[in-house]
Structures are given as C-alpha cells and as structure tokens.
All heavy atoms as an XYZ file, in Angstrom:
702
protein
N     -15.071      3.823     19.291
C     -14.193      3.859     20.351
C     -12.901      3.183     19.905
O     -12.863      2.096     19.348
C     -14.790      2.998     21.606
C     -14.000      2.877     22.710
S     -14.860      2.186     24.080
C     -13.650      2.259     25.386
N     -11.735      3.865     20.149
C     -10.399      3.352     19.621
C     -10.011      2.105     20.321
O     -10.378      1.935     21.464
C      -9.482      4.575     19.890
C     -10.213      5.633     20.570
C     -11.604      5.157     20.718
N      -9.360      1.298     19.615
C      -8.754      0.032     20.193
C      -7.693      0.448     21.265
O      -7.021      1.520     21.122
C      -7.938     -0.813     19.117
C      -9.005     -1.387     18.219
O     -10.145     -1.475     18.457
O      -8.483     -1.719     17.060
N      -7.705     -0.275     22.399
C      -6.736      0.016     23.416
C      -5.464     -0.755     23.210
O      -5.514     -1.913     22.692
C      -7.320     -0.365     24.809
C      -8.421      0.574     25.284
C      -8.669      0.446     26.721
O      -8.234     -0.503     27.328
N      -9.362      1.404     27.259
N      -4.360     -0.102     23.463
C      -3.089     -0.783     23.187
C      -2.476     -1.044     24.586
O      -2.408     -0.156     25.525
C      -2.132      0.131     22.445
C      -0.752     -0.458     22.300
C      -2.728      0.480     21.077
N      -2.014     -2.233     24.783
C      -1.473     -2.633     26.080
C       0.047     -2.624     25.852
O       0.645     -3.224     24.984
C      -1.866     -4.005     26.431
O      -3.266     -4.133     26.551
C      -1.299     -4.452     27.787
N       0.738     -1.823     26.707
C       2.208     -1.682     26.693
C       2.785     -2.889     27.340
O       2.420     -3.245     28.483
C       2.651     -0.393     27.332
C       2.216      0.849     26.604
C       2.802      2.094     27.243
O       4.025      2.116     27.354
O       2.006      2.951     27.524
N       3.739     -3.565     26.747
C       4.404     -4.620     27.317
C       5.934     -4.428     27.406
O       6.586     -5.227     27.963
C       4.094     -5.935     26.583
C       4.453     -5.903     25.131
O       4.790     -4.855     24.635
O       4.379     -6.907     24.458
N       6.399     -3.265     26.855
C       7.806     -2.979     26.936
C       7.830     -1.469     27.420
O       7.067     -0.642     27.050
C       8.441     -2.974     25.587
C       8.591     -4.384     24.944
C       9.153     -4.193     23.494
C       9.522     -5.347     25.719
N       8.785     -1.181     28.314
C       8.997      0.143     28.684
C       9.570      0.890     27.499
O      10.242      0.325     26.634
C       9.971      0.247     29.850
O      11.274     -0.145     29.520
N       9.355      2.217     27.385
C       9.938      2.962     26.309
C      11.497      2.848     26.284
O      12.050      2.784     25.149
C       9.547      4.393     26.617
C       8.347      4.290     27.482
C       8.489      2.985     28.303
N      12.063      2.748     27.406
C      13.558      2.537     27.390
C      14.039      1.254     26.854
O      14.906      1.256     26.080
C      14.131      2.730     28.852
C      13.958      4.040     29.597
C      12.442      4.278     30.027
O      11.679      3.332     30.242
O      12.148      5.469     30.332
N      13.266      0.223     27.226
C      13.548     -1.139     26.674
C      13.326     -1.126     25.112
O      14.186     -1.783     24.462
C      12.799     -2.199     27.409
C      13.180     -3.663     27.050
N      12.320     -4.623     27.023
C      14.426     -4.099     26.650
C      13.014     -5.713     26.665
N      14.234     -5.455     26.468
N      12.233     -0.534     24.704
C      11.977     -0.525     23.372
C      13.123      0.155     22.587
O      13.544     -0.277     21.602
C      10.668      0.119     23.060
C      10.253      0.241     21.605
C      10.144     -1.208     21.003
C       8.794      0.995     21.561
N      13.546      1.279     23.095
C      14.602      2.065     22.451
C      15.876      1.207     22.350
O      16.631      1.295     21.329
C      14.911      3.471     23.170
C      15.996      4.271     22.629
C      15.689      4.587     21.162
O      14.595      5.000     20.874
N      16.677      4.602     20.442
N      16.162      0.538     23.431
C      17.363     -0.333     23.488
C      17.359     -1.361     22.407
O      18.218     -1.702     21.727
C      17.399     -0.942     24.884
C      18.639     -1.717     25.168
C      18.695     -2.260     26.566
O      18.473     -1.503     27.580
O      18.854     -3.520     26.766
N      16.229     -2.135     22.346
C      15.953     -3.120     21.326
C      16.073     -2.508     19.888
O      16.689     -3.031     19.007
C      14.608     -3.787     21.465
C      14.387     -4.667     22.716
C      12.954     -5.125     22.843
C      15.357     -5.837     22.679
N      15.438     -1.333     19.695
C      15.514     -0.663     18.408
C      16.890     -0.249     18.071
O      17.351     -0.596     16.859
C      14.662      0.692     18.582
C      13.963      1.007     17.356
O      13.967      0.348     16.331
N      13.392      2.207     17.370
N      17.640      0.219     18.984
C      19.091      0.579     18.692
C      19.881     -0.669     18.339
O      20.751     -0.644     17.443
C      19.682      1.328     19.853
O      19.016      2.502     20.067
N      19.656     -1.712     19.109
C      20.359     -2.921     18.880
C      20.103     -3.580     17.556
O      21.063     -4.032     16.799
C      20.073     -3.928     19.981
O      20.666     -5.137     19.781
N      18.836     -3.495     17.170
C      18.439     -4.065     15.843
C      19.126     -3.242     14.761
O      19.635     -3.834     13.832
C      16.945     -4.032     15.655
C      16.444     -4.497     14.311
C      16.255     -5.866     14.035
C      16.131     -3.605     13.362
C      15.861     -6.293     12.837
C      15.647     -4.036     12.109
C      15.546     -5.377     11.810
N      19.007     -1.933     14.817
C      19.567     -1.088     13.817
C      21.020     -1.323     13.702
O      21.603     -1.547     12.599
C      19.354      0.329     14.096
C      19.882      1.322     13.151
C      19.344      1.473     11.846
C      21.122      1.946     13.338
C      19.817      2.267     10.907
C      21.670      2.781     12.362
C      21.000      2.952     11.238
O      21.564      3.784     10.164
N      21.775     -1.376     14.819
C      23.266     -1.537     14.800
C      23.698     -2.836     14.287
O      24.721     -2.896     13.561
C      23.847     -1.306     16.244
N      22.928     -3.934     14.573
C      23.425     -5.198     14.114
C      22.800     -5.779     12.828
O      23.388     -6.630     12.267
C      23.065     -6.259     15.252
O      21.655     -6.295     15.458
C      23.831     -5.953     16.556
N      21.617     -5.152     12.441
C      21.011     -5.732     11.241
C      20.829     -4.756     10.064
O      20.538     -5.167      8.916
C      19.679     -6.349     11.520
C      19.893     -7.376     12.738
C      19.148     -8.571     12.804
N      18.639     -9.181     11.562
C      17.402     -9.640     11.507
N      16.632     -9.671     12.470
N      16.997    -10.192     10.337
N      20.790     -3.503     10.363
C      20.477     -2.545      9.319
C      21.626     -1.676      8.858
O      21.942     -1.504      7.751
C      19.273     -1.571      9.805
C      18.951     -0.554      8.779
C      17.955     -2.400     10.049
N      22.347     -1.111      9.853
C      23.503     -0.233      9.658
C      24.557     -0.991      8.856
O      24.864     -2.082      9.088
C      24.082      0.273     10.927
C      25.265      1.190     10.677
C      25.074      2.482     10.374
C      26.604      0.650     10.762
C      26.234      3.316     10.117
C      27.646      1.456     10.546
C      27.480      2.732     10.180
N      24.997     -0.336      7.766
C      26.105     -0.875      6.944
C      27.113      0.226      6.682
O      26.758      1.413      6.579
C      25.577     -1.490      5.662
C      24.856     -2.795      5.858
C      24.835     -0.486      4.783
N      28.372     -0.114      6.525
C      29.456      0.834      6.225
C      29.268      1.218      4.694
O      28.651      0.588      3.928
C      30.791      0.272      6.427
O      30.972     -0.841      5.575
C      30.913     -0.257      7.864
N      30.025      2.273      4.345
C      30.055      2.607      2.909
C      30.492      1.456      2.040
O      29.999      1.154      1.016
C      31.064      3.849      2.680
C      31.156      4.282      1.322
C      29.837      4.828      0.773
O      29.013      5.385      1.403
N      29.631      4.651     -0.603
N      31.561      0.763      2.501
C      32.065     -0.384      1.722
C      31.019     -1.465      1.590
O      30.820     -2.127      0.513
C      33.256     -0.979      2.504
C      33.883     -2.136      1.681
C      35.217     -2.595      2.440
O      35.953     -1.739      2.870
O      35.354     -3.840      2.605
N      30.281     -1.760      2.650
C      29.134     -2.743      2.575
C      27.998     -2.348      1.704
O      27.415     -3.076      0.996
C      28.645     -3.001      4.028
C      29.610     -3.827      4.962
C      29.238     -3.801      6.362
O      28.644     -2.703      6.925
O      29.399     -4.767      7.022
N      27.695     -0.998      1.834
C      26.703     -0.442      0.886
C      26.984     -0.693     -0.592
O      26.289     -1.125     -1.390
C      26.516      1.027      1.074
C      25.581      1.333      2.260
C      25.079      2.767      2.290
N      26.221      3.769      2.514
C      26.723      4.177      3.634
N      26.193      3.571      4.690
N      27.656      5.021      3.750
N      28.287     -0.402     -0.996
C      28.715     -0.584     -2.284
C      28.696     -2.018     -2.775
O      28.291     -2.337     -3.851
C      30.174      0.035     -2.490
C      30.184      1.504     -2.363
C      31.585      2.132     -2.313
O      32.545      1.321     -2.298
O      31.695      3.329     -2.101
N      29.057     -2.912     -1.853
C      28.965     -4.349     -2.240
C      27.550     -4.859     -2.394
O      27.266     -5.519     -3.331
C      29.633     -5.130     -1.021
C      29.758     -6.593     -1.215
C      30.492     -7.289     -0.142
C      30.601     -8.707     -0.331
N      31.300     -9.438      0.780
N      26.595     -4.403     -1.431
C      25.184     -4.745     -1.609
C      24.679     -4.238     -2.862
O      23.929     -4.928     -3.578
C      24.414     -4.181     -0.362
C      24.794     -4.980      0.922
C      22.968     -4.276     -0.662
C      24.229     -4.349      2.173
N      24.963     -2.933     -3.189
C      24.446     -2.394     -4.452
C      24.887     -3.189     -5.668
O      24.104     -3.453     -6.535
C      24.935     -0.874     -4.590
C      24.334     -0.042     -5.713
C      25.073     -0.286     -7.103
O      26.307     -0.434     -6.885
O      24.439     -0.263     -8.010
N      26.192     -3.584     -5.634
C      26.727     -4.287     -6.794
C      26.141     -5.715     -6.863
O      25.716     -6.127     -8.044
C      28.256     -4.407     -6.602
C      28.971     -5.125     -7.737
C      30.487     -5.100     -7.561
O      31.014     -4.151     -7.237
O      30.998     -6.262     -7.693
N      25.880     -6.355     -5.726
C      25.405     -7.646     -5.709
C      23.792     -7.754     -5.976
O      23.333     -8.845     -6.184
C      25.698     -8.374     -4.392
C      27.201     -8.589     -4.211
C      27.485     -9.127     -2.773
O      26.707     -9.091     -1.982
N      28.683     -9.719     -2.645
N      23.143     -6.645     -5.845
C      21.702     -6.692     -5.956
C      21.137     -5.847     -7.039
O      19.973     -5.491     -7.180
C      21.055     -6.238     -4.616
O      21.501     -4.815     -4.487
C      21.455     -7.089     -3.461
N      21.927     -5.645     -8.123
C      21.495     -4.848     -9.252
C      20.374     -5.467     -9.974
O      19.464     -4.819    -10.543
C      22.640     -4.620    -10.221
C      23.543     -3.542     -9.678
C      24.720     -3.143    -10.543
N      25.592     -2.270     -9.846
C      26.891     -2.072    -10.258
N      27.440     -2.766    -11.184
N      27.579     -1.182     -9.565
N      20.267     -6.803    -10.075
C      19.248     -7.561    -10.760
C      18.206     -7.910     -9.665
O      18.045     -9.052     -9.289
C      19.820     -8.824    -11.411
C      18.849     -9.459    -12.305
O      17.834     -8.877    -12.698
O      19.100    -10.666    -12.670
N      17.488     -6.939     -9.266
C      16.619     -6.978     -8.129
C      15.564     -8.186     -8.221
O      15.405     -8.920     -7.238
C      15.771     -5.743     -7.882
C      16.608     -4.617     -7.446
C      15.891     -3.293     -7.508
O      14.688     -3.240     -7.881
N      16.547     -2.194     -7.175
N      14.983     -8.405     -9.373
C      13.936     -9.412     -9.502
C      14.532    -10.817     -9.216
O      13.792    -11.719     -8.780
C      13.387     -9.294    -10.912
C      12.385     -8.142    -11.120
O      12.029     -7.568    -10.036
O      12.060     -7.879    -12.188
N      15.765    -10.948     -9.444
C      16.415    -12.268     -9.316
C      17.374    -12.337     -8.168
O      18.155    -13.187     -8.087
C      17.128    -12.624    -10.554
C      16.218    -12.798    -11.804
O      15.218    -13.345    -11.658
N      16.561    -12.147    -12.892
N      17.207    -11.424     -7.202
C      18.112    -11.342     -6.099
C      17.548    -11.635     -4.754
O      16.734    -10.760     -4.299
C      18.838     -9.990     -6.074
O      19.643     -9.893     -4.894
N      17.763    -12.776     -4.138
C      17.356    -13.045     -2.757
C      17.914    -12.029     -1.762
O      17.202    -11.638     -0.927
C      17.646    -14.534     -2.352
C      16.823    -15.521     -3.161
O      15.745    -15.252     -3.675
O      17.359    -16.642     -3.281
N      19.070    -11.662     -2.019
C      19.729    -10.763     -1.126
C      19.027     -9.380     -1.148
O      18.859     -8.807     -0.104
C      21.271    -10.529     -1.443
C      21.885     -9.649     -0.466
C      23.373     -9.333     -0.797
O      23.951     -9.866     -1.816
N      23.971     -8.598      0.020
N      18.568     -8.991     -2.318
C      17.889     -7.707     -2.445
C      16.552     -7.823     -1.537
O      16.323     -6.831     -0.839
C      17.616     -7.362     -3.888
C      16.840     -6.043     -4.033
C      17.555     -4.813     -4.096
C      15.480     -5.856     -4.235
N      16.555     -3.836     -4.222
C      15.273     -4.403     -4.303
C      14.403     -6.678     -4.333
C      14.082     -3.812     -4.457
C      13.151     -6.080     -4.497
C      12.972     -4.721     -4.615
N      15.846     -8.852     -1.703
C      14.632     -9.025     -0.980
C      14.969     -9.060      0.524
O      14.219     -8.333      1.304
C      13.947    -10.372     -1.313
C      13.489    -10.463     -2.763
C      12.338     -9.390     -3.001
O      11.594     -9.095     -2.073
N      12.177     -9.021     -4.230
N      15.955     -9.646      1.015
C      16.344     -9.723      2.421
C      16.748     -8.271      2.970
O      16.308     -7.846      3.970
C      17.544    -10.642      2.649
C      17.167    -12.081      2.525
C      18.384    -13.002      2.470
O      19.467    -12.590      2.598
N      18.102    -14.332      2.351
N      17.511     -7.572      2.082
C      17.991     -6.215      2.527
C      16.760     -5.218      2.608
O      16.585     -4.381      3.476
C      18.937     -5.662      1.579
C      20.231     -6.365      1.576
C      21.016     -6.234      2.893
O      20.837     -5.260      3.617
O      21.743     -7.125      3.152
N      15.741     -5.413      1.631
C      14.710     -4.609      1.572
C      13.766     -4.739      2.743
O      13.138     -3.825      3.319
C      13.885     -4.826      0.226
C      12.759     -3.925     -0.053
C      12.297     -4.183     -1.392
N      11.235     -3.228     -1.824
C      10.036     -3.366     -1.605
N       9.546     -4.423     -1.054
N       9.143     -2.420     -2.049
N      13.559     -6.010      3.179
C      12.720     -6.275      4.396
C      13.259     -5.577      5.714
O      12.556     -5.317      6.592
C      12.607     -7.760      4.617
C      11.728     -8.438      3.743
C      11.568     -9.869      4.161
N      11.116    -10.753      2.958
C      11.815    -11.485      2.317
N      13.105    -11.625      2.597
N      11.369    -12.142      1.221
N      14.522     -5.286      5.758
C      15.045     -4.662      6.888
C      14.863     -3.167      6.977
O      15.155     -2.455      7.974
C      16.585     -4.885      6.988
C      16.942     -6.373      7.202
C      18.391     -6.391      7.443
C      19.082     -7.232      6.351
N      20.518     -7.240      6.589
N      14.319     -2.533      5.917
C      14.221     -1.137      5.780
C      12.900     -0.625      5.594
O      12.026     -1.283      5.003
C      15.182     -0.708      4.675
C      16.619     -0.887      5.027
C      17.573     -0.774      3.958
N      18.975     -0.844      4.384
C      19.570     -1.999      4.653
N      18.901     -3.156      4.559
N      20.800     -2.020      5.110
N      12.566      0.624      6.105
C      11.342      1.275      5.809
C      11.398      1.927      4.397
O      12.163      2.881      4.173
C      11.068      2.245      6.794
C       9.674      2.991      6.914
C       8.601      1.902      7.127
C       9.642      3.894      8.053
N      10.739      1.273      3.443
C      10.790      1.715      1.987
C       9.770      2.744      1.652
O       8.752      2.832      2.423
C      10.683      0.451      1.122
O       9.315     -0.062      1.253
C      11.763     -0.575      1.417
N       9.899      3.235      0.533
C       8.974      4.290      0.031
C       7.529      3.576     -0.107
O       6.559      4.189      0.090
C       9.379      4.968     -1.259
N       7.540      2.381     -0.469
C       6.296      1.650     -0.766
C       5.551      1.475      0.462
O       4.295      1.611      0.545
C       6.612      0.160     -1.297
O       7.266      0.239     -2.505
N       6.217      1.190      1.657
C       5.546      1.092      2.862
C       5.089      2.411      3.407
O       3.871      2.570      3.859
C       6.530      0.421      3.931
C       5.933      0.478      5.351
C       6.858     -0.990      3.603
N       5.890      3.436      3.285
C       5.481      4.703      3.788
C       4.324      5.262      2.990
O       3.321      5.833      3.469
C       6.664      5.835      3.656
C       6.238      7.162      3.901
C       7.752      5.329      4.620
N       4.346      5.039      1.661
C       3.229      5.420      0.821
C       1.907      4.699      1.167
O       0.827      5.324      1.240
N       1.921      3.401      1.427
C       0.743      2.685      1.806
C       0.242      3.207      3.123
O      -0.998      3.277      3.280
C       1.134      1.183      1.958
N       1.091      3.539      4.083
C       0.639      3.998      5.389
C       0.000      5.397      5.266
O      -0.983      5.711      5.765
C       1.822      4.004      6.407
C       2.166      2.530      6.692
C       1.426      4.699      7.613
C       3.482      2.392      7.543
N       0.672      6.238      4.434
C       0.205      7.639      4.273
C      -1.159      7.716      3.574
O      -1.919      8.581      3.775
C       1.307      8.481      3.402
N      -1.492      6.736      2.734
C      -2.677      6.675      1.964
C      -3.896      6.048      2.733
O      -5.000      6.057      2.234
C      -2.444      6.032      0.643
C      -1.566      6.764     -0.300
C      -1.301      5.949     -1.569
C      -0.183      6.612     -2.348
N       0.322      5.817     -3.423
N      -3.643      5.623      3.936
C      -4.690      5.020      4.759
C      -5.842      6.030      5.036
O      -5.508      7.196      5.267
C      -4.185      4.431      6.008
C      -3.405      3.199      5.927
S      -2.832      2.635      7.481
C      -1.841      1.181      6.928
N      -6.936      5.536      4.996
C      -8.153      6.415      5.380
C      -8.208      6.614      6.829
O      -7.701      5.886      7.589
C      -9.428      5.885      4.778
C      -9.420      5.677      3.259
C     -10.820      5.311      2.795
C     -10.787      5.068      1.277
N     -10.553      6.272      0.464
N      -8.908      7.717      7.302
C      -9.042      8.081      8.661
C      -9.590      6.885      9.484
O      -9.297      6.563     10.565
C      -9.942      9.345      8.875
C      -9.098     10.554      8.669
C      -7.970     10.752      9.684
O      -8.192     10.440     10.882
O      -6.896     11.170      9.204
N     -10.639      6.208      8.916
C     -11.340      5.133      9.621
C     -10.555      3.865      9.657
O     -10.986      2.933     10.368
C     -12.695      4.904      9.130
C     -12.727      4.463      7.599
C     -14.141      4.408      7.031
C     -14.084      4.041      5.584
N     -15.402      4.126      5.042
N      -9.464      3.751      9.047
C      -8.628      2.493      9.005
C      -8.068      2.341     10.442
O      -7.534      3.240     11.119
C      -7.435      2.566      8.020
O      -8.042      2.856      6.715
C      -6.700      1.285      7.930
N      -8.099      1.019     10.910
C      -7.433      0.716     12.196
C      -5.951      0.792     11.967
O      -5.370     -0.132     11.387
C      -7.902     -0.652     12.638
C      -9.287     -0.727     13.096
C      -9.673     -2.162     13.515
C     -11.137     -2.102     13.979
N     -11.522     -3.459     14.444
N      -5.392      1.903     12.368
C      -3.934      2.211     12.046
C      -2.975      1.170     12.589
O      -2.080      0.762     11.826
C      -3.622      3.619     12.613
C      -4.468      4.754     12.064
C      -3.981      5.086     10.642
C      -4.612      6.338     10.223
N      -5.881      6.319      9.520
N      -3.101      0.795     13.787
C      -2.069     -0.154     14.459
C      -2.048     -1.443     13.637
O      -1.102     -1.933     13.353
C      -2.384     -0.407     15.915
C      -1.305     -1.232     16.498
C      -1.603     -1.573     18.055
O      -2.541     -1.111     18.526
N      -0.631     -2.196     18.641
N      -3.268     -2.068     13.490
C      -3.330     -3.387     12.879
C      -2.911     -3.276     11.382
O      -2.103     -4.081     10.915
C      -4.777     -3.852     12.963
C      -5.040     -5.204     12.302
C      -6.423     -5.562     12.398
O      -7.034     -5.327     13.523
O      -6.957     -6.108     11.441
N      -3.395     -2.196     10.652
C      -3.082     -2.134      9.252
C      -1.605     -1.738      9.059
O      -1.000     -2.290      8.113
C      -3.924     -0.965      8.652
O      -5.319     -1.333      8.665
N      -1.022     -0.929      9.886
C       0.378     -0.523      9.793
C       1.254     -1.749      9.997
O       2.202     -2.036      9.211
C       0.756      0.593     10.739
O      -0.071      1.712     10.485
C       2.250      0.964     10.488
N       0.990     -2.591     10.999
C       1.773     -3.762     11.309
C       1.751     -4.729     10.076
O       2.653     -5.271      9.567
C       1.225     -4.463     12.475
O       1.489     -3.659     13.612
N       0.417     -4.984      9.542
C       0.257     -5.794      8.322
C       0.992     -5.242      7.165
O       1.608     -6.026      6.420
C      -1.195     -5.926      8.001
O      -1.893     -6.452      9.210
C      -1.477     -6.887      6.908
N       0.915     -3.923      6.858
C       1.559     -3.328      5.805
C       3.131     -3.497      5.883
O       3.745     -3.894      4.909
C       1.248     -1.857      5.628
O      -0.143     -1.719      5.555
C       1.958     -1.241      4.507
N       3.661     -3.293      6.989
C       5.085     -3.364      7.189
C       5.565     -4.792      7.046
O       6.612     -5.144      6.374
C       5.571     -2.718      8.549
C       5.396     -1.222      8.480
C       7.020     -3.100      8.890
C       5.638     -0.508      9.747
N       4.892     -5.780      7.653
C       5.293     -7.128      7.549
C       5.066     -7.716      6.189
O       5.788     -8.573      5.736
C       4.411     -7.978      8.553
C       4.708     -7.684     10.010
C       3.737     -8.495     10.944
C       6.215     -8.020     10.336
N       4.111     -7.130      5.357
C       3.878     -7.559      3.982
C       5.010     -7.309      3.088
O       5.307     -8.099      2.114
C       2.559     -7.001      3.469
C       2.294     -7.313      2.051
N       1.884     -8.557      1.633
C       2.428     -6.551      1.024
C       1.756     -8.556      0.392
N       2.033     -7.306     -0.150
N       5.719     -6.191      3.280
C       6.719     -5.721      2.370
C       8.065     -6.404      2.726
O       8.581     -6.929      3.305
C       6.869     -4.227      2.302
C       5.815     -3.570      1.550
C       4.598     -3.146      2.206
C       5.934     -3.396      0.171
C       3.617     -2.609      1.439
C       4.894     -2.840     -0.550
C       3.786     -2.426      0.064
C-alpha cells in the first residue's frame, strides 16, 4: 500500500514559494554567471561552488533519482537524495 501524502500547501501557494525562491536565490544574470564561473573554477576548494551547487538540480541528483528501483519509497528517497547533494 503506498504511503499517503498529506498536503499542507495549496498548489498556488507552492507555486508562489517556488517562483520566489527561484527569483531570489537561483536566477542569475549573464554577468553574475560569468563571475560565479570565474570564482569557482577550483571546485574542490571553493565554498561558493558548493553553495551554488546546492541551489540547483544537478545531473548527479537527477541520475540518482532516475536509477531508483520501482520498490523504492520515492518521496522519502527523493527528498533525502536532493538534500544530500
């Protein structure tokens, strides 16, 4: 029997929060992208690179989710996978 999910946000409110997060924390201008790229070239030694990466859905996260088996509890595992990266 699948786990039940309790909705605590309306779809409209979730979309509003999503848009706000993207606009204020993820979206960057071309100039900002170039600056971030320049400042984070040494990824292993860059705290900024780690911070920028956490805000984005990376290929590593998508790959981990895509490779999940059918019997995996998707909601729990997906949340854990995204928060881990």
